[in-house]
N, C-alpha and C positions, 0 to 999 in steps of 0.2 A: 567414529573419527576413519579417514580414508588412510591408505598408507602415504599420500604425498603430505599430508598434512602432518604425520609423525616423524618424517625425515627431516634433516637438518637440511638449512639452504643449500649446502654444498652437495648433497646426496639428490635434492629434489632437481636442482639445475642439472644434474648429470642424467637423471631418470629421464626428464623432460626431453634433453638433446638426443639421448640413446634412443627413445620410444618415438622419435620422429615426430613429436609433437612441437608446438612453439613455444620456444624457450624463453619468451619474452615476459611471462608473469613471473619468472624467478631471476630477472635480470638484476634487479636492485638488490634484493637479499644475497645473491651470488656475490655482487660486486662489493657490498659491504663487508661480505665475510671475508673475501679475498684481500682487500685493503686494511682490514682490522687484524688479520692473520699476520701482515707484514709488520705490525707494531709490536706484536706477541713474540712470535719466534719466525724471524723473517727466513732464515737459511732452511728450516725445516717444512715451513708453509711454502715457499717457492718451490721446494723439490716436489710437492706432492701435488701442484697444479696440472693440469693437463696441458699439453703443448698447444693447442688451440684456445685455450682460455685467456681471457682477458685482451684480446686483441685490440680492444679501442680503448684500453685503460690509458693510455698516453693522451688521446683525444679528450676523453672524459675528464681526466684530471687536470689537463690544460684548461679545458673551459671552467671547471671549477676554481682553479686558480685565478683566472679571469674575473669571476664572478666575486669571489671573496676578497680580491686585492685592488682590483682596477675599475670599479662603478665610479668611484669618485674622480680619478684621474682621467677617465673617459668623458665624464661629464664636463669637467673642467676644459678638457681639450676642445669639445663640441662647443661650449661657452664662448672660448677664444676665438674659434673660428667664426662664429655668428658674429663677435663684436668686431674682428679685425678684418674679415673676409680673406682670410689667408688659410689656403689650403695646406701649407708648410706646417703651421701649428697642429693641423689634425694628422697629418703624416708623422710628425715627431711623437705626437702624445700615443699614437696607436702603434708605432714601431717600438715605443719603449716598452709599452705593456707586452706586446705580443712576442718580443724577441726574447725576454727571459725564458719562459717555458720552454722555446723551441731551442735556445742554445743548451739549456740543461737535460734536455732529453737528449739531445746530440750527445752530450757529455756521458750521459748514462749508457747509451748503447755503444758509444765508444770504447768505455770501460770494461762493458762486457763482454765485447767481441763480437765478431761477425756471426759466429754461430749461437751465441747467446743473447744477441742484442732485440731479439723480439720480447725480452722482459724489461726492456728499457722503460716502458710506460708506466709500471707500478712503482718505478724507483722514484716517481715525482711526487711521491706521498709527503715527503718532509719538506719540499718546497712549498706545498698546498698548504700545509699545516702553519708552517712557521710565517709565512706570507700572510694568510689569514688571520693568524693570532695577534700579529704586530699591527695589521691594519685595523682589528678591532680594538686593541688597546691604544692605539693614538687616536681613534674615534671617541672614546671613553675619556681622553684626555691625559693618557699616561703614555706620553711618547716614549719610544726607545731610543736612549741616546746615540748620538753618532750618525753616520750618514744615512740618508734615505734609503740609499741602495744597501744597508747593512744586511735587512732580512732576506733579501733576494741572496746576497752572497752567502750568508750563513745556511739557507735552504739548500743553494747549489753545491755548498762543501758536504751538508749531510745527504745530499743525492748522491755525490761522488763516493762518500765513504758507504752508503749502503748499496751502491752497485758494486763496489769492491768486497764488501761483506758478503753477497749473497752469490757472487760468480762462479765460485767453485760448486754450488749448490744447483745451480740451473743446468738443467739438461741440455747438452748441445743439440741444433736443431739438425735433422738429418739432411744430407744434401738434395735427395730425391723430394724432399718436402718443398723446397724452394725451385725446384724445375717444375713442378707439378703447378705451382702457382703461376 
């Protein structure tokens, strides 16, 4: 058994990145480790992450949110456009679907602050989970009562609470790191 196979996904991802090898083979297990750790012990977990780790979490979790919650609304928007020949229907459907994760990630980054905002992407986890579970329950015939935007609102509140909870544990980004980028 090789050394890499015996390591945890966290250690293996770091070993690949520091050895100069391609980190792609550990990308998915490392992301799952990062996201799972945020459910178990978010403050402790976020404190032990490397500064450059999870740079694309916001994009990845945003796409997972769209995939988990918006396939049916997007299909309905396209069907409406084909039936009415109105591009406004498509823009309104796409705008409603895409706007939610963008607003919520801006909220998380704002609550974390300018020097800690680089961890805003990982805070989208509650939105993805609540939105996807609510959509799945609705598809199974057990709709959650209330307004159709209720899962998005609940997810947004949970994202804000998570951002405030982990704020003190996120190490501030150094000023020279921003200037180098």
